[in-house]
C-alpha positions in Angstrom: 109.5 46.6 104.7 107.7 45.1 107.5 108.2 41.3 107.6 105.2 39.0 107.8 105.2 35.5 109.1 103.4 32.5 108.0 103.6 29.7 110.5 103.7 26.4 108.6 102.2 23.8 110.9 102.9 20.3 109.6 100.1 17.9 110.5 98.6 15.6 107.9 100.4 13.2 105.5 101.8 14.3 102.2 100.4 12.3 99.3 100.9 12.1 95.5 104.1 13.8 94.8 105.7 12.8 98.1 105.0 9.2 97.2 107.0 9.7 94.0 109.8 11.3 96.1 109.9 8.3 98.4 110.2 6.0 95.4 113.2 7.9 94.2 115.0 7.7 97.5 114.2 11.3 98.5 111.9 10.9 101.5 111.0 13.6 103.9 111.9 13.2 107.6 108.5 14.5 108.5 106.1 13.2 105.9 103.4 15.7 106.5 101.8 18.9 105.2 99.9 21.8 106.9 96.2 21.6 107.5 96.3 25.4 108.0 98.7 28.0 106.8 98.6 31.0 109.1 99.8 34.3 107.6 100.1 37.9 108.2 99.2 39.4 104.8 100.3 42.9 103.8 98.4 44.5 100.9 97.7 47.9 99.5 94.3 49.2 100.3 92.1 51.6 98.3 93.4 54.4 100.4 96.9 53.7 99.1 98.2 52.7 102.5 99.6 49.3 103.2 97.8 47.3 105.9 98.5 44.0 107.5 96.0 41.3 108.5 96.5 38.0 110.2 94.8 35.4 108.0 94.6 31.7 107.3 95.4 31.0 103.6 92.7 29.0 101.9 94.1 28.7 98.4 94.7 30.5 95.2 92.1 31.1 92.5 93.7 32.5 89.3 94.8 36.1 90.2 93.2 36.1 93.6 94.4 34.9 96.9 91.7 33.2 99.0 91.9 33.6 102.8 89.9 34.0 106.0 90.6 36.0 109.1 92.6 34.1 111.6 90.3 32.2 113.9 87.2 33.1 111.9 84.6 30.6 110.7 85.6 28.3 107.9 82.8 29.4 105.7 83.8 33.1 105.9 86.2 33.0 102.9 87.5 36.2 101.4 89.7 37.0 98.5 92.2 39.7 97.4 93.7 40.5 94.0 97.4 39.4 93.9 98.3 42.7 92.4 97.4 44.3 95.8 99.8 42.0 97.7 102.9 43.8 98.9 104.7 40.9 100.5 104.2 37.4 101.9 107.1 36.2 104.0 107.1 32.7 105.4 108.4 31.7 108.8 109.9 28.4 107.5 110.6 26.2 110.5 113.3 23.7 109.7 115.8 21.7 111.6 118.6 24.2 111.1 121.6 22.1 112.1 121.1 19.2 109.7 120.2 21.6 106.9 123.4 23.7 107.4 125.5 20.6 107.6 124.0 19.2 104.4 124.7 22.5 102.6 128.2 22.5 103.9 128.9 18.9 102.8 127.0 19.1 99.6 124.7 16.4 100.8 121.9 17.0 98.3 119.6 14.3 99.5 119.4 15.7 102.9 119.0 19.2 101.5 116.1 18.0 99.4 114.4 16.0 102.1 114.8 18.7 104.7 113.0 21.3 102.5 110.5 19.0 100.8 107.7 18.9 103.5 108.1 22.6 104.2 108.1 23.9 100.6 105.7 21.7 98.8 102.5 22.9 100.6 103.5 26.4 99.5 103.8 25.7 95.8 100.6 27.7 94.9 102.1 30.8 96.6 105.8 30.6 95.4 105.5 33.3 92.7 103.5 35.7 94.8 105.4 39.0 95.0 108.2 39.2 97.6 107.8 35.9 99.5 110.8 34.4 101.1 110.1 30.8 100.3 111.2 31.2 96.7 114.9 31.1 97.5 114.7 27.9 99.4 112.4 26.4 96.8 115.2 27.1 94.2 117.7 25.4 96.5 115.4 22.4 96.8 114.9 22.1 93.0 118.7 22.4 92.4 119.3 19.7 95.1 116.8 17.4 93.5 118.6 17.7 90.1 121.9 16.7 91.9 120.2 13.7 93.5 118.7 12.7 90.1 122.2 12.9 88.5 123.4 10.5 91.2 120.6 8.1 90.5 121.3 8.2 86.8 125.0 7.6 87.4 123.9 4.5 89.4 121.7 3.3 86.5 118.5 4.0 88.6 116.9 5.6 85.6 113.3 5.5 86.8 114.2 7.2 90.0 116.2 9.8 88.2 113.5 10.6 85.7 110.8 11.1 88.5 113.1 13.4 90.3 113.8 15.5 87.2 110.1 15.8 86.6 109.4 16.9 90.2 112.3 19.4 90.1 111.0 20.9 86.9 107.6 21.5 88.4 109.1 23.6 91.2 111.5 25.5 88.9 108.8 26.2 86.4 106.8 28.1 89.0 109.9 30.1 90.1 110.7 30.9 86.4 107.4 32.8 86.2 108.1 34.9 89.3 109.5 38.0 87.6 110.4 39.7 90.9 112.6 36.7 91.9 116.3 37.4 91.3 116.9 33.7 90.3 113.9 33.4 88.0 115.9 33.2 84.9 118.3 30.7 86.4 115.3 28.6 87.5 114.1 28.6 83.9 117.5 27.4 82.7 117.7 24.7 85.3 114.3 23.6 84.2 115.7 23.3 80.7 118.3 21.0 82.0 115.5 18.9 83.6 113.7 18.7 80.2 116.9 17.7 78.4 117.5 15.0 81.1 114.1 13.4 80.4 114.7 13.8 76.6 112.0 16.4 76.0 114.2 18.2 73.5 111.4 20.2 71.7 110.2 21.8 74.9 113.8 22.4 76.1 114.5 24.2 72.8 111.4 26.2 73.1 112.3 27.2 76.7 115.8 28.2 75.6 114.3 30.4 72.9 112.0 32.0 75.4 114.9 32.6 77.8 116.6 36.0 77.9 120.0 35.9 76.0 122.3 37.2 78.8 124.8 40.0 78.4 128.4 39.4 79.4 128.5 39.9 83.2 124.9 38.7 83.8 124.5 36.2 86.5 122.9 33.7 84.2 125.6 33.8 81.5 127.4 30.6 82.5 124.2 28.6 83.0 122.6 29.8 79.8 125.5 28.7 77.6 126.0 25.5 79.6 122.3 24.6 79.0 122.9 25.3 75.3 125.9 23.0 75.3 124.0 20.2 77.1 121.2 20.4 74.5 123.7 20.3 71.6 125.3 17.2 73.1 121.8 15.6 73.4 121.3 16.4 69.7 124.7 14.9 68.8 126.3 18.2 67.7 129.6 18.0 69.5 131.4 20.8 67.7 128.6 23.3 68.4 128.4 21.9 72.0 132.1 22.8 72.4 131.5 26.3 71.1 128.7 26.8 73.6 130.5 25.4 76.6 133.6 27.5 75.7 131.4 30.6 76.0 130.1 29.4 79.3 133.7 29.2 80.6 135.3 32.2 78.9 134.3 35.1 81.1 135.1 36.3 84.6 131.6 35.9 86.1 132.1 32.2 86.8 129.2 30.8 88.8 130.8 28.3 91.3 127.8 26.0 90.8 128.0 26.0 87.0 131.7 26.4 86.2 132.9 22.9 87.4 130.0 21.2 85.4 130.9 23.2 82.3 134.6 22.2 82.7 133.7 18.6 83.0 131.5 18.8 79.9 134.3 20.4 78.0 136.6 17.6 79.0 134.0 15.0 77.9 133.7 16.8 74.6 137.5 16.7 74.2 137.3 12.9 74.6 134.5 12.7 72.1 136.5 14.8 69.6 139.5 12.5 70.1 141.6 15.0 71.9 142.6 13.0 75.0 145.5 15.3 76.0 143.2 18.2 76.4 140.6 16.1 78.2 143.3 14.9 80.6 144.5 18.4 81.3 141.0 19.7 82.1 140.1 16.7 84.3 143.3 17.1 86.2 142.6 20.8 87.0 139.0 20.0 88.1 140.3 17.3 90.5 142.9 19.7 91.9 140.7 22.8 92.2 137.6 21.1 93.6 138.8 18.4 95.9 136.3 16.3 98.0 133.4 17.1 95.7 131.4 15.1 93.2 133.2 17.1 90.5 136.6 15.8 91.7 135.3 12.3 91.9 134.0 12.4 88.3 137.3 13.9 87.1 139.3 11.2 88.8 137.2 8.4 87.3 137.9 9.8 83.8 141.6 10.4 84.5 141.9 6.8 85.6 140.3 5.6 82.4 142.6 7.7 80.3 145.7 6.5 82.1 144.6 2.8 82.2 144.0 2.9 78.4 147.3 4.7 77.8 145.5 7.4 75.7 148.2 9.9 76.6 151.1 7.5 76.9 153.0 9.0 73.9 154.4 12.5 74.1 152.1 15.2 72.7 153.4 16.5 69.4 152.5 20.1 70.0 152.1 20.7 73.7 150.2 23.9 74.4 152.6 24.5 77.3 155.6 24.3 75.1 154.1 26.4 72.3 152.9 29.3 74.4 154.9 29.2 77.6 158.1 27.3 76.8 157.3 24.8 79.5 157.7 21.0 79.3 155.8 19.5 82.2 155.0 15.8 82.3 151.3 16.0 83.0 151.1 12.2 83.0 153.4 12.1 86.0 151.3 14.7 87.8 148.1 12.8 87.1 149.6 9.6 88.4 150.7 11.3 91.6 147.2 12.8 92.0 145.5 9.4 91.6 147.8 8.0 94.1 146.8 10.7 96.6 150.2 12.2 96.6 149.0 15.6 95.4 146.1 17.6 96.7 144.8 21.1 95.8 146.2 23.8 98.1 143.8 25.0 100.8 142.5 28.4 100.1 142.5 30.6 103.1 139.4 32.7 103.6 141.6 35.8 103.9 143.4 35.2 100.6 141.1 37.5 98.6 139.4 40.8 99.0 136.5 40.0 96.8 133.2 41.0 98.5 130.2 38.7 98.3 126.7 40.2 98.4 124.8 38.7 101.3 121.7 38.5 99.1 123.4 35.9 96.9 123.5 33.7 99.9 120.0 34.0 101.1 118.8 30.8 99.4 121.7 28.8 100.8 122.3 27.5 97.4 126.1 28.1 97.1 127.5 27.6 100.6 130.4 25.3 101.4 130.9 25.7 105.1 132.7 23.7 107.6 130.4 21.1 109.2 128.3 22.2 112.1 128.6 20.5 115.4 127.1 17.0 115.5 123.6 17.1 117.0 124.2 13.6 118.4 127.4 14.7 120.4 127.4 14.3 124.2 126.3 17.2 126.4 128.9 19.9 127.1 131.0 19.9 130.2 130.0 22.1 133.1 130.9 25.7 132.4 131.1 25.2 128.7 129.5 27.8 126.4 125.9 26.9 125.5 125.2 26.0 121.9 123.7 28.6 119.6 119.9 28.8 119.5 117.8 27.1 116.9 117.2 29.2 113.8 114.6 29.3 111.0 115.3 27.7 107.6 116.2 31.0 106.0 118.5 31.9 108.8 120.2 28.5 108.5 120.7 29.2 104.8 122.1 32.6 105.5 124.5 31.3 108.2 125.8 28.7 105.8 126.3 31.3 103.1 128.0 33.8 105.4 130.4 31.3 106.9 131.4 30.2 103.4 131.6 33.6 101.7 135.4 34.0 102.1 136.2 30.5 100.9 133.8 30.7 98.0 135.2 34.1 97.0 138.7 32.7 97.1 137.8 29.8 94.9 136.0 32.0 92.5 139.0 34.3 92.4 141.3 31.3 91.7 139.2 30.5 88.7 139.8 33.8 87.0 
């Protein structure tokens, strides 16, 4: 399919929602939005042929896309049925190096602020068939949830709530884009936003409207994780444990959902007064996902369990002893971990033969690459190789995903 390019020219100041973002600590480096969105629109004509036309997008009116010919008079506005649109690809200009580094380092604030001024002007167009802004918009919404979680942990409740609301607005649009491969995941992440702002009735309605996934579906882990989070919010810890167990139980472990589900299961073990099981799960999370927010959370809980002496006495019926004939002192291993004496083994990118579909990486939502070269570094020595050229936002996301594919696959394999 022929690619079309919409040059997003950022000129005038963002207002309204951007102000809310600024109040939450997520501020755009370039606080601006386009005065004109130039596009090459491909649509099916009455003849049945697909034709392309360079246009300036004017807006969206119901099921029609309003535009004018590029360079034409402002009063000469035309419209086309959305059903006739074949594709609408955006040339999303973005500072690729900071964006790639942020993805690699899981710096969700930078991810969100990098994408915000580029994506927000395109919200009216996000669910139009086959546009390439949807993937990055999904990345932005997911990053905003992570930032909101950080604010909530820091007791900045107002900031967290505003971010959850803004993230939901983006994800709600994507959930309606039936052609978008992550539409169902967007719906489920929107449910998590609704739960976070205590809108439980709407969250329940959204979950009922969601497709119940089959084993092996990409949304399996997220669906049951959302069910578990809602059960926790309703105070039904036993049912929450049943749901989170289903999220964890099968091979299709989403690297972005599985650690959260593990942490939730450990928290539920605590609530159900099973500190030994909680300790064991927290310990594994800290080992398997070092240098992440998941590991930091696990270590905090492990420290609390050890400081309170909740697992000081020997466990009466150790799972290891019953099933495997082992008798490991997990308390000793936890103590060593907290002292920094034990770290998870480094998984080499060549340690697995699992193949990762490049399409899964297009939105840049799951990459964990090595940090890119520092943009502030001194110039190279004479004769040194020149740095790689600047890339578009989508290319940056693809590069981050490709570079991390082996490591991600190895981690996913290790979880099975």
